[in-house]
C-alpha positions, 0 to 999 in steps of 0.5 A: 337361705331357703333350699327348694327341693323339686317335687319330682325328686325323691326328697321333699323338704318339709322344712329346710331354711339352712342346708348346713343345719342338722337334718332329719330325713324321714322314711315312711312305712309301706303304703304311706307318703311324706304327709305322715311326717308333717306334724314333726315340723311343729315338734322339731327344734327350729334349728333342724331341717326336716326332709322326707322321702317322696317315692314314685307313685304317690302324691306329686309323683303319683303319675310315675311308675310304682317302685320295684327295687328297694336298693335302687331307691336307696341309691337315689336317696343317697345320691340326693342326700350326698349334696347336703352339707349338714349332718344327717339323721335318718329315721325309718319306720317299718319298710322305711327302716329298711330303706333308711338302712340301705341308704345309710350304707350307700352314703357311707360308701360315698364318703358321707356317713350319717350322724345317726340311724333310727330303725323303727319297728322293722325285722332285721334284714337277714331274717326270712319274710314271715308273710307275703301280702302282695298277692292278696285280693283287695278285700283281703288287703283291706281286712289286713289294714283293719287288723294292723291298725294305723289306717284311718276309718274314713279311708277304709270306708271310702272306695275312691281313696282305697282305689288309690291306696291299695295299688301303692300298698301292694307294690310296696309289699312286693318290693319288700318280698323281692328284697334279699339282704346282702351284707354291707362292709359299712353296716357295723360302722353305723351309729344306730338305735333300734326303736319298737312299740311295746305292744307291737304284735306285728314285729317281735322283740327278737326280730328287732334285736336281730339287727345286732347281727348286722349292726354293732353288737351293742346297738341300743334298743329304745321302746315306746308305749304303743303298737306297730304304729306307735310313731303317730302317738309318740311324735314329741318323744321321737322328735326329742330323741332326734334333737338329742342326737343331732344338736350339741347343746341338748342332753346326750341321748346316748347316755339315756339309751345306755 
């Protein structure tokens, strides 16, 4: 059975042949889009679905206003995911980790707790914002992209593409800067794992492990070789982790993470 997700919705199905199957839902970083997770289709087991979050203002939704309220996005994500009968694993990287966390809390309140939550390369939500970037000029934003890495050189050298990307990035930064954490009763009930790049110079180990003040105290941390954008080099390892957490016939990843 094929499940179609309309392009105008907040979810995009990269692979969804059986809606009752275990499903990975991927949330991208600031300035990103659903195409970031296209390579995961070749790495995840065939028995698993792959959905990505498709935010307004980019790709098929590029004519819609850019989002301003992260919690409103989380409510939309949770409302769309609530109808999926299969078990859900949410993976979020950087900005996407915060959106995945808020979505998981919303789903818990709706009576559909996620199987697992993978929070990657994101400071804990109760920590103050260290740097504000939404006010930067275009040239300063481009310099910031070069400094952070993860952005292809062909994009950085293409004024037409930059004209499309920079407003999206600026809006995402503003949305993060306007976010204020509110404690969730569900947070400590969530099954979660923290993920980080060992060479990440943008997010410190302290900022990542501070999630344990919000989640369960013993929430495990898994580190990968790479910088803040390690996810692009560690696709196979991340997909194996998702499979281990979702598919009963594979090795229990919780034992590996203990």
